[in-house]
N, C-alpha and C positions, 0 to 999 in steps of 0.2 A: 524353550524354543525361543530359536532366534531367527528374525523375520528381517530378508534384505530391504532397505529402504528402495522405495519407488523413485528415489532421486540419483541412485546410486548408477554409475557408468555402465555397470554389466547390465543393467534391466533397461537403460535406455536405447533406444532403436540406433543403429548405426547410421553415421553423418553420410554412409555412402548412398545409402537406398537400398531398395531389393534388387537382386540379380536381375539382368535384362532377360525378357522371355523369350519364347520362339520367335512371337512376331519381330521382337526390337532385334534380335539377330539377323533376322532375314532382312530386315529395312536397313539395317547397315552395310550389308553384303551387297544389296541391290543398289544401294547408293554409290557405292564404289564402282560395281560393275558399269553402270547407266554412264558414270562419269568417263571411264575408260573408254567405252562406248561413243562418247564424245571427242575423244581427242583426234581420232580421224578428220572428222568435220573441220577443226580448228587448223590442223597441219593442212589440208587442203586448201585453206584460205589464205594462210600463211606462207606456207612453203609454196604451195603450188601457184600463188598469188590468183587464184579462181574463187570468185564469190558468186558466182554464177548459181542461180536456182537458191539463193540464202535469201532468206525472209528477214529482213530487219526489224520487221514488227514482231514475229513472233520470235526471235533471239532477244529483242528489245523487252519483250513483255517477260520473258525466262530471267531475263537479269533484274527486273522491278519484282517480281516472284521470289528469287533467291534473297534479293536486300531484305525484303520485308519478311522471309521467313528468319532470315539470320536476327534481325532484330528482334522478332518473337521468341527465338531461342535464347537470346542473351537475357530477356526480360523473365523469362520461365528457367532460366540458368540450367537448360537443358544442352548440355553439350552434344548429343548424338544430333540435337538439330542445326545448331550454329557453327560447329566445326564442318559438317557437311556441306553448309552453306559457304564456306568460304572458297571450297573447290569449286561448287557451281557460280560463284559470282566471278573468278576468274576465268572460267570456261565462257560462259557467258556475255562477260565484259570482251575477251577475246575473239568471238565471234561478231559481236557488234560493231567493235572498232576496226577489224579486219574487213568486214562487208563493207562498212562505210569508205576505208583506203581502197578497196581493191575493186569497188564497184563504182565508186563515183571520181577517184585519184588519179 
């Protein structure tokens, strides 16, 4: 009887990890959808030069949160977290910078 060694590549787990479950797939879709929903706000600020009603405190908090989540995703080697955060950092920063320029500029 031949036994396969537990150190054999066919016995060890895959380096990519388990396939994403339904919740993870849903969260990925929602992350993209909510980013797409944020684009009109950024366009109003930058194209329409209208930052009225934009809360710099809220958008600043979103930006800080996205940056912290980005660092957390990098530390955990979780691509689902840190890749999404890149988009959020761009959108949040655009809202903050545009809000400052078009509110006080």
